[in-house]
C-alpha positions in Angstrom: 121.4 152.0 136.2 122.6 155.4 135.6 125.0 156.9 137.6 123.6 159.1 140.2 125.1 162.6 141.5 127.8 162.1 144.2 126.4 162.7 147.8 129.1 164.7 149.3 128.2 165.8 152.8 126.4 165.0 156.0 123.3 167.1 156.7 123.2 168.0 160.5 119.7 169.0 161.6 119.0 170.8 164.7 117.1 174.0 166.0 119.6 174.1 169.0 122.9 176.1 168.2 125.2 174.4 170.6 124.0 170.9 169.5 124.5 171.7 166.0 128.0 172.8 166.5 128.7 169.8 168.6 127.5 167.5 165.9 129.4 169.3 163.2 132.6 169.3 165.0 132.5 165.5 165.7 131.4 164.5 162.2 133.8 167.0 160.6 136.3 164.1 161.0 134.3 162.2 158.3 133.7 164.9 155.8 132.1 168.2 155.0 129.1 169.2 156.9 125.9 171.1 156.1 123.9 172.5 159.0 119.9 172.9 158.6 117.2 174.0 160.8 114.2 171.4 161.4 111.7 173.6 159.2 113.8 172.9 156.2 112.0 170.6 153.7 113.6 166.9 153.9 113.8 166.8 150.3 116.0 169.9 150.2 118.2 169.0 153.0 118.9 165.6 151.5 119.2 166.0 148.0 122.9 165.9 147.9 123.6 164.5 151.3 125.4 161.3 152.0 123.3 161.0 155.4 121.3 163.1 157.6 122.0 163.3 161.8 119.0 164.6 163.4 119.2 166.1 166.9 116.0 165.0 168.6 115.1 166.9 172.0 112.5 164.7 173.8 112.6 166.8 176.9 111.2 169.7 175.0 107.6 170.9 176.0 106.6 169.1 172.5 108.5 165.8 172.4 106.2 164.6 169.6 107.7 167.2 167.2 111.0 165.4 167.2 109.5 162.2 166.3 107.4 163.8 163.5 110.8 165.3 162.2 112.3 161.8 162.0 109.3 160.4 160.5 109.2 163.2 157.7 112.8 162.4 156.8 112.4 158.7 156.6 109.4 159.0 154.4 110.7 161.7 152.1 114.4 160.6 151.6 116.3 157.5 151.0 119.6 158.2 152.7 120.7 156.8 156.0 119.2 158.6 159.1 121.0 158.7 162.4 119.0 160.2 165.5 121.0 161.7 168.5 118.4 161.6 171.3 118.6 164.0 174.4 116.2 163.2 177.1 116.1 162.1 180.6 113.2 159.8 180.6 113.0 156.5 182.4 114.5 153.3 180.7 111.1 151.9 179.6 110.2 155.0 177.9 113.7 155.3 176.1 113.3 151.8 174.8 110.2 152.6 173.3 111.4 155.8 171.6 114.3 153.9 170.4 112.3 151.1 169.1 109.7 153.5 167.2 112.7 155.4 165.6 114.2 152.0 164.4 110.8 151.0 163.0 111.2 154.1 160.8 114.5 152.7 159.4 116.7 155.3 161.4 119.4 154.7 163.9 119.5 156.1 167.4 122.3 157.1 169.9 121.6 158.6 173.2 123.5 161.5 175.0 125.9 161.2 176.5 128.1 159.4 173.9 131.6 159.3 173.0 132.5 161.0 169.7 133.7 157.6 168.1 130.1 156.1 168.8 128.5 158.9 166.7 131.1 158.3 164.0 130.7 154.5 164.1 127.0 154.9 163.9 127.1 157.1 160.8 129.5 154.9 159.2 127.4 151.5 159.9 124.3 153.2 158.5 126.0 154.2 155.5 127.6 151.0 154.8 124.4 149.3 155.2 122.6 151.5 152.8 125.4 151.0 150.1 125.1 147.2 150.3 121.4 147.5 150.2 121.6 149.8 147.1 124.0 147.1 145.7 121.6 144.2 146.1 118.7 146.3 144.8 120.7 147.0 141.7 120.3 143.3 140.9 122.1 140.8 138.9 125.6 139.3 139.6 127.3 142.6 139.8 125.0 143.7 142.6 125.6 140.7 144.6 129.3 140.7 143.9 129.7 144.4 144.8 127.6 143.7 148.2 129.8 140.8 148.8 133.1 142.8 148.5 132.0 145.7 150.4 130.7 143.5 153.3 134.3 141.8 153.3 135.9 145.0 153.1 134.1 147.0 155.9 134.6 144.0 158.2 138.3 144.0 157.5 138.7 147.5 158.1 136.4 147.7 161.3 138.4 144.6 162.8 141.8 146.4 162.1 140.6 149.5 163.5 139.4 148.0 166.7 142.4 145.8 167.2 140.3 142.5 166.5 141.7 139.5 164.4 141.4 139.5 160.7 141.6 135.7 159.7 142.4 134.8 156.1 139.6 132.4 156.0 137.3 135.1 156.5 138.9 137.3 153.7 138.6 134.5 151.0 134.9 133.5 151.7 133.4 135.6 148.9 136.1 135.7 146.4 134.1 133.5 143.9 131.1 135.8 144.0 133.3 138.8 143.0 134.9 136.8 140.2 131.6 135.7 138.9 130.2 139.2 139.0 133.0 140.6 136.8 132.9 137.7 134.4 129.2 137.9 133.9 128.4 141.5 134.2 131.7 143.3 133.2 133.9 145.8 134.7 131.8 149.1 133.4 128.8 147.8 135.5 131.2 147.1 138.4 132.7 150.8 138.2 129.3 152.5 137.7 128.0 150.8 141.0 131.3 151.2 143.1 131.4 154.9 142.2 128.3 155.6 144.0 130.1 154.9 147.4 130.6 158.1 149.3 133.7 156.9 151.1 136.8 157.4 149.4 138.8 154.8 151.0 136.4 152.1 150.5 135.5 153.1 146.9 139.1 152.9 146.0 139.8 149.5 147.2 136.6 148.2 145.6 137.6 149.8 142.3 141.1 148.3 142.5 139.4 144.9 143.3 137.1 145.2 140.0 140.1 146.3 137.8 142.6 143.8 139.0 140.2 140.8 138.7 138.7 141.9 135.3 142.5 142.4 134.0 143.2 138.8 135.1 140.2 137.5 133.5 141.1 139.3 130.1 144.6 137.8 130.5 143.0 134.4 130.9 144.7 133.7 134.2 143.9 130.8 136.3 140.9 131.0 138.7 143.3 130.7 141.6 145.1 133.8 140.4 141.9 135.7 139.9 141.0 134.7 143.6 144.4 136.0 144.7 144.0 139.2 143.1 140.4 139.7 144.5 141.9 139.2 148.0 144.9 141.3 147.4 142.7 144.2 146.0 140.5 144.3 149.1 143.6 144.0 151.2 146.0 146.3 149.5 145.3 149.3 151.5 144.4 147.7 154.9 147.1 149.6 156.4 145.0 152.7 155.9 142.8 151.5 158.8 145.7 152.3 161.0 146.1 155.9 160.1 144.5 158.7 161.8 141.0 159.7 160.6 141.8 163.4 160.2 144.3 162.4 157.6 142.8 159.6 156.0 139.6 161.5 155.2 140.9 165.0 155.1 139.6 166.4 151.6 142.3 169.1 151.6 145.9 168.8 150.3 147.9 167.2 152.8 151.2 168.6 154.2 154.6 167.1 153.6 154.3 165.5 157.3 150.8 164.0 156.6 152.2 162.6 153.3 154.9 160.8 155.2 152.5 159.2 157.4 150.1 158.0 154.6 153.2 156.6 152.9 153.6 154.1 156.0 150.3 152.5 155.0 152.0 149.6 153.0 154.4 148.6 155.9 151.4 149.1 158.6 149.2 146.8 156.4 151.9 144.1 155.9 152.8 144.1 159.6 149.1 143.8 160.7 148.7 140.7 158.5 152.0 139.0 159.6 150.9 139.4 163.0 147.6 137.9 162.3 149.4 135.0 160.7 148.0 132.6 157.9 148.3 135.3 154.9 150.1 133.7 151.9 153.2 135.4 150.8 151.8 136.7 147.4 149.0 138.6 149.2 151.6 140.0 151.8 153.6 141.2 148.8 150.9 142.8 147.3 150.0 144.7 150.5 153.6 145.8 151.0 154.7 146.5 147.6 151.9 147.9 145.6 153.7 151.3 145.6 157.1 149.9 144.3 158.2 150.8 140.7 160.3 148.7 138.4 162.9 151.4 138.3 163.5 151.2 142.0 161.8 154.7 142.7 158.8 153.4 144.6 158.2 152.7 148.2 158.7 151.3 151.0 161.6 149.1 150.1 162.9 150.6 146.8 162.5 147.1 144.9 163.1 147.0 141.4 162.9 144.8 138.3 162.7 140.9 138.9 162.1 141.7 142.7 158.6 142.7 142.0 156.4 139.7 141.2 153.8 139.6 138.7 150.6 139.7 140.8 152.1 142.8 142.6 152.5 144.4 139.1 148.9 144.0 138.3 147.9 145.3 141.6 150.1 148.3 141.0 148.6 148.9 137.6 145.0 148.7 138.7 145.9 151.2 141.8 147.4 153.6 139.6 144.7 153.6 137.1 142.0 154.0 139.7 143.9 156.7 141.6 144.0 158.6 138.1 140.8 158.1 136.9 139.2 159.2 140.1 140.8 162.4 139.8 138.6 163.3 136.6 135.3 164.6 137.8 133.8 163.3 134.4 134.3 159.5 133.6 134.2 159.8 129.9 136.3 157.8 127.4 138.4 161.0 126.9 139.1 160.9 130.7 140.0 157.1 130.4 142.4 158.2 127.3 144.0 160.8 129.5 144.6 158.3 132.3 146.0 155.7 130.0 148.2 158.3 128.4 149.7 159.2 131.9 150.3 155.5 132.6 151.9 154.9 129.2 154.6 157.7 130.1 155.2 155.7 133.2 156.6 152.8 131.4 159.7 151.8 133.0 158.1 152.3 136.3 155.2 150.3 135.2 155.3 146.9 133.5 155.0 148.0 129.9 153.9 144.5 128.4 151.2 144.4 131.0 150.3 147.9 130.4 149.8 147.4 126.8 147.6 144.5 127.5 145.8 146.6 129.9 144.8 149.1 127.1 143.8 146.6 124.8 141.5 144.4 127.0 138.0 144.3 125.8 136.2 146.6 128.2 135.3 150.3 128.4 135.5 151.5 131.9 134.1 155.0 130.9 
């Protein structure tokens, strides 16, 4: 399946200026916003949008107009739609309106609401849409990416909400992930994952795929492939505990913000230690994936033999994914530039592993 153009913003649709401003202010924590009037063609509004949030005023003199607006977006676009309903109708009427909106495939949230309720509604709808797209893609890779994404979103949501993240739930789908990469290859995995709009989830899914594919190329035991699948999904779990305005800030971070971001390995490690039941090798990958062999990494300044092999593999996968995502184009030349930068880091990264990483038989372009 060809790689589609990235969807880069949330479309906010409303003919009421205060409501447009309110929704844009709340959703600005997630990403860039574009505001539209209801008269704009749905095809135009949604062409490059990740999702649409539609303000529906059912207390207006023509409440049917709001429902028709939702219907037109549902029929003429394939992106997630979240409706913010504003009306004072009785409970039965409210339930009927919500049922009609959901029958169109849209989500509904009523005023008054907490800002976090709207953010969660957008995220949930986006996540459902991505998993549906992955399954519709077909084959082992679609099932593998959908399974990995489902695990990842459950892990992050539980962590943000202060709910437990049992190890048994984390390892339940790793065989599907491993089979997807063995059957379909890393290129198909990367092509599909790169269509995810959320940078945090996209990065963890990319690292998972690259780490497992590398392990398969090295003929590592199935048990180690499973460990790397789990470590890839969990390595950035500490990000779930960072403020959203930092984690999802599209601009250059300040020094103070960067210092907060650098706390994520310890935050993730401490979270999993409190949960209990996570093996030492997984905890090591979570805490030490930013350590370098020359002792210049963080958080503990480990060096040499203090850094286990599984951690070294996750670190290589992590660095590769961070660098390759900085290139707008995903060409073979961009991959070569990424590998060139990584090879200049030999001494920080394991040279033997890095040479094997270059020569493995897949093309991630």
